[in-house]
C-alpha positions as CSV (number, residue, x, y, z in Angstrom):
1,M,20.9,-4.5,-16.1
2,P,22.5,-6.3,-13.1
3,L,23.5,-10.2,-13.5
4,N,22.4,-12.3,-10.5
5,T,25.2,-13.4,-9.6
6,E,24.4,-15.3,-5.8
7,R,23.5,-18.8,-7.3
8,E,22.3,-21.4,-5.2
9,Q,23.0,-24.9,-4.1
10,W,22.7,-28.4,-4.0
11,G,22.0,-29.4,-0.1
12,S,23.4,-32.5,-0.1
13,K,25.5,-34.8,-2.1
14,I,22.5,-37.1,-2.4
15,G,20.2,-34.6,-3.4
16,L,22.4,-33.8,-6.2
17,I,22.8,-37.7,-7.7
18,L,19.1,-38.3,-6.9
19,A,18.3,-35.2,-8.9
20,V,20.2,-36.0,-11.3
21,A,18.8,-39.6,-11.9
22,G,15.6,-38.6,-11.5
23,N,16.0,-36.4,-14.4
24,A,17.1,-39.5,-16.1
25,V,15.3,-41.9,-14.6
26,G,11.6,-41.2,-16.7
27,L,9.0,-42.1,-18.6
28,G,11.0,-44.0,-21.1
29,N,12.9,-46.2,-18.7
30,F,9.0,-47.9,-17.8
31,L,7.5,-47.3,-21.2
32,R,10.0,-46.5,-24.3
33,F,12.6,-49.3,-23.3
34,P,10.3,-52.2,-23.0
35,V,8.8,-51.3,-25.9
36,Q,12.1,-51.1,-28.2
37,A,13.5,-54.1,-26.2
38,A,10.5,-56.2,-27.6
39,Q,9.9,-54.2,-31.3
40,N,13.7,-55.4,-31.7
41,G,14.8,-58.5,-31.1
42,G,14.4,-59.1,-27.0
43,G,17.5,-60.2,-26.1
44,A,18.9,-59.3,-29.5
45,F,18.4,-55.4,-28.6
46,M,20.3,-55.4,-24.9
47,I,23.6,-56.0,-26.3
48,P,24.0,-52.9,-28.6
49,Y,21.9,-51.2,-25.7
50,F,25.1,-52.2,-23.4
51,I,27.7,-51.1,-26.3
52,F,26.0,-47.8,-26.2
53,F,26.0,-47.3,-22.7
54,L,29.4,-47.6,-22.5
55,I,30.1,-45.9,-25.9
56,L,27.9,-42.7,-25.7
57,G,25.7,-43.1,-22.2
58,I,28.6,-42.9,-19.9
59,P,30.7,-40.9,-22.0
60,L,28.0,-37.5,-22.2
61,M,26.9,-37.8,-19.0
62,W,30.7,-37.2,-17.8
63,I,31.0,-34.7,-21.0
64,E,27.8,-32.7,-19.7
65,W,28.7,-32.8,-16.1
66,G,31.9,-31.7,-16.9
67,I,30.7,-28.6,-19.7
68,G,27.7,-28.1,-16.1
69,R,30.3,-27.1,-13.7
70,H,33.1,-25.6,-15.7
71,G,30.0,-22.8,-16.9
72,G,28.6,-22.9,-13.4
73,R,32.0,-21.5,-12.5
74,F,31.7,-18.1,-14.6
75,N,28.1,-18.0,-13.4
76,H,26.5,-19.7,-16.4
77,G,23.5,-22.4,-15.6
78,S,22.7,-22.9,-19.2
79,A,24.2,-23.7,-23.1
80,P,24.4,-20.8,-24.3
81,G,26.5,-19.2,-21.8
82,M,28.3,-22.7,-21.3
83,F,29.1,-22.5,-24.8
84,D,30.3,-19.1,-25.0
85,V,33.4,-19.9,-22.1
86,L,34.5,-22.7,-24.1
87,W,34.5,-21.6,-27.5
88,K,34.9,-18.0,-27.7
89,H,33.4,-17.1,-30.7
90,K,30.5,-14.8,-31.4
91,L,28.2,-18.4,-32.7
92,A,29.4,-20.3,-29.5
93,K,26.3,-19.1,-27.9
94,Y,23.6,-19.4,-30.2
95,F,24.5,-23.4,-30.9
96,G,24.2,-23.3,-27.3
97,T,20.5,-22.3,-28.2
98,L,19.9,-25.6,-28.9
99,G,20.3,-26.8,-25.3
100,L,17.4,-24.1,-24.7
101,F,15.0,-25.3,-27.3
102,M,15.3,-29.4,-26.6
103,S,14.5,-28.7,-23.2
104,M,11.4,-26.4,-23.5
105,V,9.8,-27.9,-26.3
106,I,9.9,-31.7,-24.6
107,L,8.5,-29.8,-21.4
108,I,5.7,-28.6,-23.3
109,Y,4.4,-31.6,-24.1
110,Y,6.0,-33.9,-21.9
111,T,4.0,-32.5,-19.1
112,Y,0.7,-33.8,-21.0
113,I,1.6,-37.1,-21.0
114,E,3.0,-36.6,-17.4
115,S,-0.9,-35.9,-16.6
116,W,-2.2,-39.3,-17.9
117,T,0.2,-41.2,-15.6
118,L,-1.6,-39.1,-12.6
119,G,-5.1,-40.2,-14.2
120,Y,-4.7,-43.4,-14.4
121,S,-3.2,-44.1,-11.1
122,I,-6.9,-42.2,-9.5
123,F,-8.5,-44.5,-12.3
124,S,-7.1,-47.8,-11.1
125,I,-7.6,-47.1,-7.3
126,T,-11.0,-46.4,-8.2
127,G,-11.5,-48.8,-11.0
128,Y,-12.3,-46.9,-13.1
129,Y,-11.3,-48.9,-16.2
130,F,-12.5,-52.2,-14.4
131,D,-15.4,-52.9,-17.1
132,Q,-13.1,-52.2,-20.3
133,H,-12.1,-56.5,-21.1
134,T,-10.1,-56.1,-24.4
135,A,-7.4,-54.0,-25.8
136,D,-9.9,-52.3,-28.1
137,A,-12.4,-51.6,-25.7
138,M,-9.4,-50.2,-23.5
139,R,-7.5,-48.0,-26.0
140,T,-10.8,-46.5,-26.7
141,F,-10.9,-45.7,-22.9
142,L,-7.7,-44.0,-23.9
143,Y,-8.7,-42.3,-26.7
144,N,-11.8,-40.8,-25.0
145,Y,-9.6,-39.7,-22.0
146,Q,-7.3,-38.0,-24.6
147,G,-10.1,-36.4,-26.2
148,R,-9.1,-38.4,-29.8
149,A,-12.6,-39.4,-29.6
150,T,-16.1,-39.6,-27.1
151,G,-17.3,-42.1,-24.8
152,E,-19.7,-43.7,-22.3
153,H,-16.8,-42.8,-19.8
154,F,-15.5,-39.1,-21.1
155,T,-17.8,-37.1,-23.2
156,G,-15.2,-34.4,-23.6
157,I,-11.4,-33.3,-22.7
158,L,-12.0,-31.4,-19.1
159,P,-10.9,-34.2,-17.0
160,A,-7.5,-34.5,-19.4
161,Y,-7.3,-30.7,-19.3
162,I,-8.0,-30.2,-15.1
163,L,-5.3,-33.2,-14.4
164,M,-2.5,-31.7,-17.0
165,F,-3.8,-28.0,-15.1
166,I,-2.4,-29.7,-11.3
167,T,0.3,-31.7,-13.2
168,F,1.4,-28.2,-14.9
169,G,1.3,-26.4,-11.3
170,L,3.3,-29.5,-9.9
171,N,5.7,-29.1,-11.9
172,F,6.1,-24.9,-11.6
173,W,5.6,-25.2,-7.8
174,V,8.4,-27.1,-7.5
175,L,10.4,-25.4,-9.7
176,F,9.6,-21.9,-8.0
177,K,10.9,-23.8,-4.8
178,G,14.0,-23.7,-6.2
179,I,17.3,-26.4,-6.2
180,S,17.9,-27.5,-2.7
181,K,14.3,-26.6,-1.3
182,G,12.2,-28.1,-4.5
183,I,13.9,-29.9,-7.3
184,E,16.7,-31.6,-4.3
185,K,13.2,-32.4,-1.9
186,L,11.2,-34.1,-4.5
187,A,13.9,-36.2,-5.8
188,K,14.4,-37.2,-2.5
189,I,10.9,-38.0,-1.9
190,A,10.3,-39.2,-5.5
191,L,13.1,-41.4,-6.7
192,P,13.2,-43.7,-3.7
193,L,9.5,-44.0,-4.0
194,L,9.4,-44.9,-7.7
195,L,12.0,-47.5,-7.1
196,I,10.4,-49.0,-4.3
197,F,7.0,-49.0,-6.1
198,A,8.8,-50.6,-9.7
199,A,10.6,-53.4,-6.7
200,I,6.7,-54.3,-5.2
201,L,5.4,-54.7,-8.8
202,A,8.5,-56.6,-10.1
203,V,8.5,-58.8,-7.1
204,R,4.7,-59.5,-7.5
205,I,5.0,-60.4,-11.1
206,M,7.8,-62.5,-10.7
207,F,5.9,-64.7,-8.7
208,L,2.9,-65.2,-11.2
209,G,4.6,-67.9,-13.2
210,T,2.0,-68.9,-15.6
211,P,-1.2,-68.1,-15.1
212,D,-3.0,-69.9,-17.2
213,P,-1.2,-73.6,-16.9
214,S,-2.8,-74.9,-20.0
215,L,-0.9,-72.2,-22.0
216,P,2.5,-73.0,-20.7
217,A,4.1,-70.8,-23.1
218,N,2.2,-68.0,-21.5
219,S,4.6,-67.6,-18.3
220,V,6.8,-64.8,-16.8
221,W,9.7,-67.1,-17.1
222,N,9.4,-67.0,-21.0
223,G,9.2,-63.4,-21.0
224,Y,12.6,-63.0,-18.8
225,G,14.1,-65.0,-21.5
226,F,12.8,-63.2,-24.2
227,I,14.5,-59.9,-22.7
228,W,17.3,-61.6,-22.0
229,N,18.3,-64.9,-23.9
230,P,20.2,-62.8,-27.4
231,N,19.3,-64.4,-31.0
232,V,22.9,-63.3,-31.9
233,S,21.5,-63.9,-35.8
234,L,19.3,-60.9,-35.8
235,L,22.5,-58.5,-34.8
236,S,23.1,-58.0,-38.8
237,D,20.1,-55.9,-38.7
238,P,21.3,-52.4,-38.4
239,K,18.1,-51.2,-37.0
240,I,18.2,-52.9,-34.2
241,W,21.3,-51.2,-33.7
242,L,20.0,-47.7,-34.1
243,A,17.1,-48.2,-31.9
244,A,19.6,-49.4,-29.5
245,A,21.4,-46.0,-29.8
246,G,18.4,-43.8,-29.7
247,Q,16.8,-45.5,-26.2
248,I,20.4,-44.2,-24.6
249,F,19.7,-40.7,-25.6
250,F,15.7,-41.3,-23.9
251,T,17.4,-43.1,-20.9
252,L,19.7,-41.0,-20.2
253,S,18.3,-37.1,-20.6
254,V,21.1,-36.5,-22.4
255,G,21.3,-34.2,-25.2
256,M,19.0,-32.2,-23.9
257,G,21.0,-29.6,-21.8
258,T,19.1,-30.4,-18.5
259,I,22.5,-32.1,-16.7
260,H,24.4,-28.9,-17.4
261,A,22.0,-26.6,-15.4
262,Y,22.1,-29.1,-12.4
263,A,25.9,-29.3,-12.6
264,S,26.7,-25.9,-12.8
265,Y,25.2,-25.5,-9.1
266,L,28.9,-27.7,-8.2
267,K,31.3,-26.3,-6.4
268,P,34.6,-26.0,-8.4
269,K,35.9,-29.0,-6.9
270,D,32.7,-30.9,-6.2
271,D,33.1,-34.5,-7.6
272,I,31.5,-35.0,-10.7
273,A,33.3,-38.2,-11.7
274,L,32.0,-40.5,-9.3
275,S,28.4,-38.8,-9.2
276,G,28.4,-39.4,-13.3
277,L,28.8,-42.6,-13.1
278,T,26.0,-43.1,-10.0
279,T,23.8,-41.0,-12.2
280,A,24.3,-43.4,-14.8
281,A,24.3,-46.5,-13.1
282,T,21.1,-45.8,-11.0
283,N,19.2,-44.7,-14.3
284,G,20.7,-48.7,-15.6
285,F,19.3,-50.5,-12.5
286,A,15.6,-48.3,-12.9
287,E,15.6,-49.3,-16.8
288,V,17.6,-52.8,-17.2
289,V,16.5,-54.5,-14.1
290,L,13.1,-53.1,-12.7
291,G,12.1,-51.8,-16.1
292,A,12.6,-54.8,-17.7
293,A,10.8,-57.2,-15.1
294,I,7.5,-55.6,-15.3
295,A,5.6,-54.9,-18.6
296,I,7.0,-57.4,-21.1
297,P,7.1,-60.2,-18.4
298,V,3.7,-59.6,-17.0
299,A,2.4,-58.9,-20.8
300,V,4.0,-62.3,-22.2
301,A,2.2,-64.3,-19.0
302,F,-1.4,-63.1,-19.8
303,F,-1.2,-62.5,-23.4
304,G,1.6,-64.6,-24.8
305,L,4.7,-63.7,-26.6
306,Q,3.4,-62.7,-30.8
307,T,0.7,-61.0,-28.5
308,T,2.7,-58.4,-26.3
309,Q,5.0,-57.9,-29.5
310,E,1.7,-56.2,-31.2
311,F,0.9,-54.5,-28.3
312,A,4.8,-52.7,-28.8
313,K,4.0,-52.1,-32.3
314,G,1.5,-49.8,-31.3
315,G,3.8,-47.8,-29.0
316,A,5.0,-47.1,-25.6
317,F,0.9,-45.9,-25.0
318,D,-0.3,-49.2,-26.2
319,L,1.9,-51.0,-23.8
320,G,1.6,-49.0,-20.8
321,F,-1.8,-47.6,-20.9
322,V,-3.1,-50.5,-22.6
323,S,-1.8,-53.8,-21.6
324,M,-1.2,-53.1,-18.3
325,P,-4.6,-52.3,-17.4
326,L,-5.6,-55.0,-19.2
327,I,-3.6,-57.2,-16.5
328,F,-4.2,-55.4,-13.4
329,Q,-8.5,-56.4,-14.2
330,R,-6.8,-59.8,-13.9
331,I,-4.8,-60.2,-11.1
332,P,-5.7,-60.1,-7.0
333,L,-4.8,-56.6,-5.7
334,G,-5.1,-55.3,-9.4
335,Q,-6.3,-52.2,-8.2
336,V,-3.7,-51.4,-5.8
337,L,-1.1,-52.8,-8.0
338,G,-2.2,-50.2,-11.1
339,F,-2.2,-47.3,-9.0
340,L,1.6,-48.2,-7.8
341,W,2.3,-48.8,-11.6
342,F,0.7,-45.4,-12.8
343,L,1.7,-43.4,-9.8
344,L,5.4,-44.5,-10.2
345,L,5.2,-43.1,-13.6
346,F,4.0,-40.2,-12.3
347,F,7.1,-39.8,-10.2
348,A,9.4,-40.8,-12.5
349,G,8.2,-38.5,-15.2
350,I,7.8,-35.0,-12.7
351,T,11.2,-36.0,-11.4
352,S,12.5,-35.4,-15.8
353,S,10.0,-32.6,-16.5
354,V,11.7,-30.1,-13.2
355,A,14.6,-30.6,-14.7
356,M,13.8,-29.5,-18.4
357,G,12.3,-26.3,-17.0
358,Q,15.5,-25.5,-15.2
359,P,18.1,-24.7,-18.0
360,V,15.3,-21.9,-19.1
361,I,14.6,-20.5,-15.8
362,A,18.7,-20.4,-15.2
363,F,19.3,-19.0,-18.3
364,L,16.6,-16.1,-17.4
365,E,18.3,-15.8,-14.1
366,D,21.8,-15.5,-14.9
367,E,21.9,-13.9,-18.3
368,F,19.3,-11.7,-17.6
369,G,19.5,-11.3,-13.4
370,F,15.8,-11.9,-13.3
371,S,14.6,-13.1,-10.0
372,R,13.4,-17.3,-9.4
373,K,9.6,-16.1,-9.3
374,K,9.9,-13.9,-12.5
375,A,11.8,-16.5,-14.2
376,V,9.3,-19.5,-13.1
377,G,6.3,-17.0,-14.0
378,V,7.6,-16.5,-17.7
379,L,8.4,-19.8,-18.4
380,A,5.5,-21.2,-16.9
381,T,3.4,-18.4,-19.3
382,V,5.0,-19.3,-22.2
383,V,4.4,-23.5,-21.4
384,L,0.7,-22.5,-20.6
385,I,0.2,-21.2,-23.6
386,A,2.0,-23.9,-26.0
387,V,0.7,-27.0,-24.3
388,Q,-3.0,-25.8,-25.2
389,F,-2.3,-27.0,-29.0
390,V,-0.8,-30.1,-27.7
391,V,-3.8,-30.8,-25.4
392,F,-6.4,-30.0,-28.0
393,Y,-4.6,-31.3,-31.5
394,Q,-2.8,-34.1,-30.6
395,K,-4.8,-36.5,-32.3
396,Y,-3.6,-34.8,-35.5
397,G,-0.2,-35.5,-34.6
398,F,0.7,-32.0,-32.8
399,L,2.8,-33.9,-30.2
400,N,4.2,-36.2,-32.1
401,E,6.0,-33.9,-34.7
402,M,7.2,-32.2,-31.8
403,D,8.6,-35.3,-30.0
404,Y,10.6,-36.3,-33.3
405,W,11.9,-33.4,-34.1
406,A,12.6,-32.2,-30.6
407,G,12.7,-35.1,-28.6
408,T,14.7,-37.5,-30.9
409,F,16.8,-35.9,-33.6
410,G,17.6,-33.0,-31.8
411,L,19.4,-34.8,-29.1
412,V,22.1,-36.4,-31.8
413,V,22.1,-33.2,-32.9
414,F,22.8,-31.1,-29.7
415,A,25.0,-34.1,-28.3
416,L,27.5,-33.9,-31.5
417,V,27.8,-30.1,-31.0
418,E,28.3,-30.2,-27.3
419,T,30.8,-33.3,-27.5
420,V,32.7,-31.3,-30.4
421,L,33.3,-28.3,-28.4
422,F,34.4,-30.0,-25.1
423,M,36.3,-32.3,-26.5
424,W,38.4,-30.7,-29.8
425,V,37.5,-26.9,-29.6
426,F,38.1,-26.4,-25.7
427,G,40.6,-29.0,-26.1
428,A,40.6,-33.1,-24.8
429,G,43.2,-32.4,-22.7
430,K,41.5,-29.3,-20.5
431,A,38.1,-31.2,-20.7
432,W,39.7,-34.4,-19.1
433,K,41.1,-32.3,-16.6
434,E,37.8,-30.3,-15.6
435,M,36.1,-33.9,-15.8
436,N,38.7,-35.3,-13.2
437,E,39.3,-32.5,-10.8
438,G,37.8,-32.9,-7.4
439,G,37.3,-36.7,-8.2
440,D,36.6,-39.2,-5.7
441,I,37.5,-41.5,-8.4
442,Q,39.4,-40.9,-11.7
443,I,37.9,-41.8,-14.8
444,P,39.7,-45.0,-16.7
445,R,42.4,-43.3,-19.4
446,V,40.5,-45.9,-21.7
447,F,37.3,-42.9,-21.9
448,Y,39.8,-40.2,-22.6
449,Y,40.5,-41.9,-26.1
450,L,36.3,-42.8,-26.5
451,M,34.9,-39.5,-25.6
452,K,37.8,-38.0,-28.2
453,F,37.4,-40.3,-31.2
454,V,34.8,-42.8,-30.9
455,T,31.3,-41.3,-29.3
456,P,31.7,-38.3,-31.5
457,V,32.0,-40.4,-34.7
458,V,29.4,-42.6,-33.4
459,L,27.0,-39.3,-32.9
460,F,27.8,-38.3,-36.7
461,V,27.3,-41.3,-37.9
462,L,23.8,-41.3,-36.0
463,M,22.7,-38.8,-36.8
464,I,23.5,-38.6,-40.3
465,W,22.0,-42.5,-40.6
466,W,18.6,-41.0,-38.5
467,F,18.4,-38.0,-41.1
468,V,18.3,-40.1,-44.2
469,E,16.5,-43.0,-42.4
470,S,13.6,-41.3,-40.6
471,A,14.3,-37.0,-41.3
472,I,13.9,-36.7,-45.1
473,P,10.7,-38.6,-44.6
474,K,9.2,-37.1,-41.7
475,L,9.8,-33.7,-43.3
476,L,8.5,-34.4,-46.3
477,L,5.2,-35.9,-43.9
478,V,5.6,-39.2,-45.8
479,G,2.5,-41.1,-44.9
480,V,0.6,-38.5,-43.2
481,P,-2.5,-37.9,-44.1
482,D,-3.9,-34.7,-45.6
483,V,-5.9,-33.6,-43.1
484,N,-3.2,-33.7,-40.0
485,K,-0.4,-31.9,-42.4
486,P,-1.7,-28.4,-41.7
487,Y,-1.3,-29.6,-37.7
488,Y,1.9,-30.7,-38.1
489,W,3.4,-27.7,-40.3
490,G,1.4,-26.1,-37.2
491,S,3.6,-28.0,-34.9
492,R,6.7,-26.9,-37.3
493,A,6.0,-23.1,-36.8
494,L,5.1,-23.4,-32.9
495,M,8.9,-24.7,-32.6
496,V,10.3,-22.5,-34.9
497,V,8.9,-19.3,-33.3
498,I,9.7,-20.7,-29.5
499,F,13.4,-21.2,-31.8
500,I,13.5,-17.4,-33.1
501,G,12.4,-16.5,-29.5
502,L,15.0,-18.0,-27.7
503,I,17.8,-16.6,-30.7
504,L,16.6,-13.2,-29.8
505,L,16.7,-13.3,-26.1
506,V,20.3,-14.5,-26.3
507,R,21.7,-12.0,-28.6
508,K,19.1,-9.4,-26.3
509,A,21.4,-10.8,-22.9
510,W,24.9,-10.7,-24.9
511,Q,24.2,-6.9,-26.2
512,L,23.0,-6.0,-22.2
513,K,26.1,-7.9,-21.1
514,A,28.6,-5.6,-24.0
515,N,26.9,-2.5,-23.1
516,K,27.3,-2.9,-19.2
517,E,31.5,-4.0,-20.1
518,E,31.7,-0.6,-22.1
519,S,29.9,1.6,-19.5
520,N,32.2,0.4,-17.0
């Protein structure tokens, strides 16, 4: 079977940077980051966050750009082919399968979560939830919408299902249009808009001050203080460091094979040193400057610090889909501001989810010679089938199980594998040259030693720590109600089927390649 050797290219450098930044700037910046900060001491969380940004986030960004561009030289747009180039061993390509697995599984459930933000943007502008005035009522509204319970607003899951299908269609329409005409165009529109919307909300919240003068402690400024005034005594708690390291993976979208795929469409001499740093900086701005200035400060202003932390204990969905809608009901132009909030989340979501689809599409194009239309069709079919389980069994923990193994623990595993392969197997000298070649700047030499020694050690410690602290209890279903356990096993079965299917596809691709070489 002939391979597809005519690969696409990015239309412009700014388009590439916006696309990779859009991949990184996702729901985690505006939902997960505030929750992690609130759960882990506010300002105390920010210290390890910035440390891990320097020793994990930026190095992994450059590593993945380097691996991606290098693999693109050999017409590989996904991790199996890239790893096969880095390490001439028959197992290399199978390690690369992890990159396909992570992005594909996350895409399946992320598409559904993303559709909630689209739905809530409609509910905000129409004021549909504006008769829900308590946290319990707002939470019930969310559960009704998700199909986890029935209520007066939603008698079934049909509205959520329709919006999921619309979101699914938009994602795959963008992917069908290709790298330059689809993904790049989306990034040029969506990323600036979401940053503008976030800035509008941040400025509006800043001027709220103290909504209730009789409660002076409930002020926006105390919310800012909680985020930016560190209590250094809390830094002795290892859980804060663990949470900060975990957030770096979510915020930069490293460890899932998406950046590799995007970077593979670069030319051999295109800059990655400055582009990778710019991408990380853009994401950091969206998260630390804008993300930190919205959900937590406004929640403190209206509910107080203690209640805000209680919301955070309920997770990202409670903070984003419960507390924020309650707040929009209490401020002027709340329907418009709510619309902007959920629409910026939707834009953040879709620029990330299209990136998750690209590695598998690139794999089918590059290794099997599929046309883009056929590759997109295959992926869309699999995702559409798999997402049905997420939609209908979410209330039993189906989504949570996928999110942990593919969207949390698996990211660290894959990041460790790629770092060791690039910096030790391929060779730190060659890797350093690859990352700096054609660069608009030279990466500071200190990062050579960070990437070779510090980053892999930190990743290894993090992986072991997570395995002992959370993976073993998760694996043993500790704390899971008996009624939910079959669905957890069903979620695992689905992931195993996907992983085995990808392994078999990788094996088939290399068999076809070997047969072609023999016939020539």
